[in-house]
TIVEXVO-438097 format. One line per 2 residues: number of its first residue (from 1); their letters; for each residue x, y, z of C-alpha. Coordinates in nm, 4 decimals, m for minus. Layout:
BEGIN
NUM> A> X,Y,Z; ...
END
This chain:
BEGIN
1> MK> 1.0056,0.0610,m2.2867; 0.6977,0.1293,m2.0719
3> LK> 0.3347,0.0358,m2.1171; 0.0393,0.2452,m2.0082
5> LN> m0.2020,m0.0296,m1.9128; m0.5747,0.0165,m1.9699
7> LN> m0.7846,m0.1219,m1.6842; m1.1574,m0.1751,m1.6533
9> LN> m1.2136,m0.0977,m1.2858; m1.5646,m0.2412,m1.3117
11> NA> m1.3858,m0.5763,m1.3215; m1.2127,m0.5207,m0.9881
13> RF> m1.3070,m0.7830,m0.7307; m1.1965,m0.9349,m0.4043
15> EI> m1.0387,m1.2686,m0.4866; m0.8881,m1.4371,m0.1838
17> TA> m0.7711,m1.4023,0.1743; m0.4408,m1.5655,0.2621
19> VR> m0.2055,m1.6141,0.5528; 0.0508,m1.8590,0.4139
21> PE> 0.2285,m1.8639,0.0743; 0.0447,m2.1756,m0.0413
23> QY> m0.2792,m1.9753,m0.0157; m0.1645,m1.6919,m0.2435
25> PK> m0.3118,m1.6673,m0.5969; m0.1573,m1.9182,m0.8370
27> ND> m0.0623,m1.6943,m1.1275; 0.2059,m1.4465,m1.2320
29> LP> 0.0064,m1.1225,m1.2430; 0.1964,m0.8200,m1.1080
31> EI> 0.1107,m0.7290,m0.7487; 0.0957,m0.3793,m0.6007
33> TF> 0.1139,m0.4061,m0.2246; m0.0077,m0.1625,0.0406
35> VG> 0.1621,m0.1376,0.3803; 0.1114,0.0981,0.6724
37> RS> 0.0150,0.1343,1.0334; m0.3261,0.0264,1.1517
39> NV> m0.5869,0.2990,1.0985; m0.3766,0.4811,0.8369
41> GK> m0.6519,0.4405,0.5766; m0.5399,0.1521,0.3557
43> SS> m0.8896,0.0149,0.2929; m1.0300,0.3606,0.2196
45> LI> m0.7463,0.4316,m0.0226; m0.7968,0.1014,m0.2059
47> NT> m1.1689,0.1704,m0.2376; m1.0969,0.5188,m0.3736
49> ML> m0.8444,0.3875,m0.6242; m1.0983,0.1324,m0.7498
51> NR> m1.4028,0.3634,m0.7493; m1.5764,0.1506,m0.4869
53> KN> m1.7268,0.2174,m0.1480; m1.6945,m0.1136,0.0306
55> LA> m1.4812,m0.3523,m0.1753; m1.2041,m0.3311,0.0820
57> KV> m1.3653,m0.3592,0.4234; m1.2702,m0.1042,0.6862
59> AA> m1.2058,m0.2891,1.0128; m1.4429,m0.1980,1.2957
61> TP> m1.1571,m0.2337,1.5442; m0.8169,m0.1027,1.4291
63> GR> m0.5335,m0.3515,1.4479; m0.7382,m0.6695,1.4295
65> TR> m0.6828,m0.7692,1.0666; m0.4331,m1.0541,1.0526
67> VI> m0.4661,m1.1681,0.6940; m0.3565,m1.0643,0.3452
69> NF> m0.6354,m0.9647,0.1071; m0.5892,m0.9940,m0.2700
71> YN> m0.7992,m0.7795,m0.5066; m0.7997,m0.8828,m0.8730
73> ID> m0.8188,m0.5868,m1.1117; m0.9427,m0.6805,m1.4579
75> DK> m0.7323,m0.9986,m1.4519; m0.4268,m0.7789,m1.5162
77> LY> m0.2878,m0.7043,m1.1720; m0.3573,m0.7385,m0.8006
79> FV> m0.3845,m0.4907,m0.5210; m0.2567,m0.6647,m0.2074
81> DL> m0.3571,m0.5339,0.1347; m0.1174,m0.6413,0.4108
83> PG> m0.2116,m0.6350,0.7815; m0.1629,m0.2972,0.9475
85> YG> 0.1251,m0.2733,1.1901; 0.2001,m0.0730,1.5031
87> FA> m0.1342,m0.0762,1.6821; m0.0545,m0.0773,2.0540
89> KV> m0.3725,m0.2289,2.1989; m0.3193,m0.5862,2.0850
91> PK> m0.1465,m0.8834,2.2496; 0.2252,m0.9363,2.1824
93> TM> 0.1514,m1.2768,2.0267; m0.0759,m1.1094,1.7711
95> KT> 0.1972,m0.8599,1.6792; 0.4396,m1.1479,1.6267
97> GW> 0.1891,m1.3149,1.3958; 0.1530,m0.9967,1.1896
99> KD> 0.5309,m0.9681,1.1572; 0.5597,m1.3218,1.0228
101> II> 0.2734,m1.2760,0.7752; 0.4055,m0.9429,0.6440
103> ET> 0.7728,m1.0427,0.6205; 0.7009,m1.3760,0.4555
105> YL> 0.4990,m1.2101,0.1821; 0.7432,m0.9237,0.1222
107> IE> 1.0461,m1.1527,0.1112; 0.9100,m1.4512,m0.0799
109> RK> 0.6509,m1.3138,m0.3231; 0.8144,m1.2798,m0.6650
111> QL> 0.4999,m1.1214,m0.8143; 0.5438,m0.8194,m0.5855
113> KK> 0.6383,m0.5293,m0.8126; 0.5806,m0.2136,m0.6081
115> VI> 0.5075,m0.1290,m0.2455; 0.2790,0.1615,m0.1575
117> ML> 0.3785,0.2737,0.1915; 0.1078,0.4754,0.3672
119> VD> 0.1693,0.7309,0.6416; m0.0773,0.9679,0.8077
121> IR> m0.0002,1.3236,0.6934; m0.1271,1.4648,1.0241
123> HS> 0.1448,1.2998,1.2331; 0.5166,1.2403,1.2201
125> PT> 0.6123,0.8869,1.1104; 0.6456,0.6444,1.4002
127> SD> 0.9381,0.4175,1.4797; 0.7425,0.1376,1.3076
129> DV> 0.7164,0.3496,0.9917; 1.0907,0.4197,1.0037
131> LM> 1.1662,0.0497,1.0405; 0.9395,m0.0372,0.7476
133> HE> 1.1058,0.2216,0.5272; 1.4546,0.1058,0.6243
135> WL> 1.3527,m0.2507,0.5421; 1.2172,m0.1525,0.1993
137> KA> 1.5432,0.0269,0.1215; 1.7588,m0.2607,0.2457
139> MR> 1.5629,m0.5139,0.0402; 1.5768,m0.2839,m0.2659
141> KS> 1.2011,m0.2850,m0.3122; 1.0416,m0.0392,m0.5542
143> YV> 0.8170,0.1829,m0.3451; 0.6335,0.5128,m0.3209
145> VV> 0.5165,0.6922,m0.0047; 0.1552,0.8091,0.0172
147> AT> 0.0542,1.0614,0.2854; m0.3118,0.9874,0.3637
149> KL> m0.5904,1.1946,0.5214; m0.4909,1.5086,0.3347
151> DK> m0.8361,1.6606,0.3852; m0.7796,1.6604,0.7623
153> IP> m0.5169,1.9374,0.7555; m0.5199,2.2970,0.6249
155> RT> m0.3699,2.3455,0.2809; m0.1154,2.5844,0.4353
157> KI> 0.0266,2.2941,0.6379; 0.0801,2.0489,0.3512
159> KE> 0.4341,2.1536,0.2614; 0.5391,2.1491,0.6273
161> RI> 0.3954,1.8027,0.6879; 0.5505,1.6561,0.3712
163> SD> 0.8871,1.7996,0.4716; 0.8541,1.6428,0.8176
165> IR> 0.7727,1.3000,0.6709; 1.0651,1.3198,0.4292
167> SI> 1.3034,1.4218,0.7063; 1.2037,1.1555,0.9597
169> LK> 1.1993,0.8722,0.7067; 1.5255,1.0048,0.5567
171> LE> 1.3857,0.9740,0.2065; 1.6129,1.0161,m0.0916
173> DD> 1.5271,1.3064,m0.3194; 1.3998,1.0721,m0.5912
175> VK> 1.1450,0.9036,m0.3597; 0.8048,1.0564,m0.4241
177> II> 0.5537,1.1465,m0.1535; 0.1965,1.1676,m0.2818
179> PF> m0.0515,1.3586,m0.0616; m0.3806,1.1669,m0.0772
181> SS> m0.7402,1.2119,0.0356; m1.0034,0.9404,0.0121
183> ET> m1.2647,1.2118,0.0680; m1.1664,1.4513,m0.2118
185> RQ> m0.9800,1.1906,m0.4244; m0.6805,1.4218,m0.4493
187> GR> m0.3712,1.2190,m0.5321; m0.5655,0.9340,m0.6953
189> DE> m0.4583,1.0035,m1.0538; m0.0983,1.0637,m0.9516
191> LW> m0.0856,0.7334,m0.7659; m0.2365,0.5476,m1.0613
193> DE> 0.0350,0.7001,m1.2806; 0.2981,0.5636,m1.0427
195> IL> 0.1394,0.2191,m1.0469; 0.0691,0.1801,m1.4171
197> DE> 0.3551,0.3510,m1.5960; 0.6067,0.0804,m1.5136
199> SY> 0.8193,m0.1699,m1.7035; 0.6896,m0.4700,m1.5075
201> FV> 0.3725,m0.4669,m1.7159; 0.5859,m0.4934,m2.0292
203> ES> 0.7692,m0.7854,m1.8695; 0.4417,m0.9545,m1.7745
205> YF> 0.2551,m0.9174,m2.1026; 0.5294,m0.9174,m2.3637
207> S> 0.7901,m1.1540,m2.2275
END
């Protein structure tokens, strides 16, 4: 059984910033979590999904966000924005801190229901992207891949770029790649369908 959840996006709000598990929200709402390299467009995507311009703040300097941001959507689910990974121009100690923050959340957070993994459609996935995907598979996380910045390439190149991403990440045939543009909003409805048409909402609201 699946439930198509109705959400009032006017009730979407930033709720809390956290670093450690004891700072996470204290409830059992399902959490949809966004991961990806720094500057891949996570904040822009979240704003597009929620029909907002500046709810999720775009960092002035890529790679500097070291916290987890929780966005409450109509008191029915959370969008969770994890720190971006893979930005080269930061100290090694900062990268280690990111790793701990990201892994602790992904491993320990029982409310995590689906991971949205973002890659830049213009470029081949990096070694960091490959590692993230391998980790998601090994940990048996439910996930979907979103290829951002679709408006930055010609339409004739879309199929080629999607094929490249699938090949490098070694995606199974049943793993969906959603081309997405925060400028044109292409891919928004398809991603919402992936997020909402899931059994975890039945488990949350009817258990």
